[in-house]
N, C-alpha and C positions, 0 to 999 in steps of 0.2 A: 754888107756883103760880105761873106769872106771869102778867102783869097784859097787859090789852090792847093796851096801847101796846109790851110787849117781845115779845109777838108781832106785833106787826106790822114791830115793828123787823129782826125774826129774819128774816120773813117777804120782807121787801126787802133785806137783807146778802143770802139765801139767791137772789134775784132774781139780785143782781149779779153772783153769784160762780156761777151758774149753767154761762152760757157756757166761763167758763176750766176749770168742771168740766169739761165736755161737751169741751173739747181737750185734756185731761190724760187723758181716758177715749180718750178715739182715738189718741193717742200710745200709749199702754199696748197699746193693742188691735194697732195697729201693729208694736210692738214685739216680741210675744206671735206674731204673723206670721212674722214675718222667724226669731224663737228657734225657730219649728215648723219651718220649711223649711230655715234650716240644719242641723237636728236630723236632717230627713228626707234632705237630701243627702247630709250623711254617712254615713247609714245604708246610702241606694241602694249607694252605692261600696264599703262595709265588708262589706256580705252578697253584693255578686257583683263582686270583685274578679276573679274568672275568666270573667265575662261582659262586663264593660265593657274595652275595648279602652285599655291605656294612655294613649293622647294624652287620649282621654275622660275618664278617672279624672282628671288633671292640671286639666283644663276646670274639672270638677267643684268640685274640693278649692280650684282656684284662687280660683273663682266663693264661696266658702265663705270663703274667709280674706277675701277682699274684704270681704262680708256681716259679719263679724265686727267687723270696723273702724267700722260705724253701727247697731250692735245696739243700745250704750248712748247713741245718740241724742236728744235730744228735739226733736229739729225732726220733724215732721211728713211735710214733702217728701223729707226726706235717708233717713228710714225705707221710706216708696214706692219711691223712685228704686233704695235698694239691693235692697227684697223681689222689686220687676219684676227689675233685671240677674240677680239670682241664679235667679229661674223661667226667666228665658229662657234661661238657660247650662245649665240642669238638666234640661228639657222635653224639650229634643229628642233628648237621648242616652236619660231613662227612653221615649220614640218609636219610638227603632230597638231599645230591648229586648227593648219589647214585642211588636215585628213579628219581632222575629226568633224571640222564644218562639213566637208564631203560626206561625212557618213551622214550626220543630220539630214543634208540636204539628199539624200540618195533613201534615208530611212521616209521624209517627206510624200518623196516622188511614188515611192512602193504604198503608201498608204492610200495616195491619190487617184493611185491605179488601180488598188482592189475597190475604189468605187465605193463611195458611199452613196444612199439615194439623192442626198442632199446636193453632191456634184453631179449627179446626172440629171435634178431638177434646173439645176443651174442650165446648164446645156441646150436643155430642152428649153428652156426659156428664153435662151436667145433665139432660139429655130424660132420661136414664134414673135419674135421680135420679129425679125426677117419678114415671118410671115406676113403680118401686119401692113409691113411697107410695101410690100406686094398687091395686098388688098385694096392701100391706098393710090397706087396706079392704077389697077382696075378701075377704081371708081372713078378718076380722071379720063379715062378711056371712055368709059358711058355717059359721064357730062358731056364729053366734045363729040359723041356720036350722035347725042339729043341733039346737039346743037344745027 
């Protein structure tokens, strides 16, 4: 067991290093954020090559390469700057993709709303299925009445 003096000494030493530990933790968390953003940006391009213009792909990949240069840094400000710059390049491209997808979805919904006969037939067939279920219930009622 530790003596009271040893415990107090350990506590004082821990307090001295608390700020240093906090700064190290901040750097580690920033590095993790940057790594996650790099991965997400690479995945965005890889998964959406057909949806992202070549120029936009180049912008993202160039930003990723630049961010990777700073990924192993121990400098908090450098990591923050790299993270911010990467996100500033990637976000507008992600927004553009989102807007295009929303337009496509809106166009698909409006063509469905205008309605083709096929769409109406599908709805009618669903109603028929419901009607058949009701008829089965009526058959059961008539069988129970016969008993």
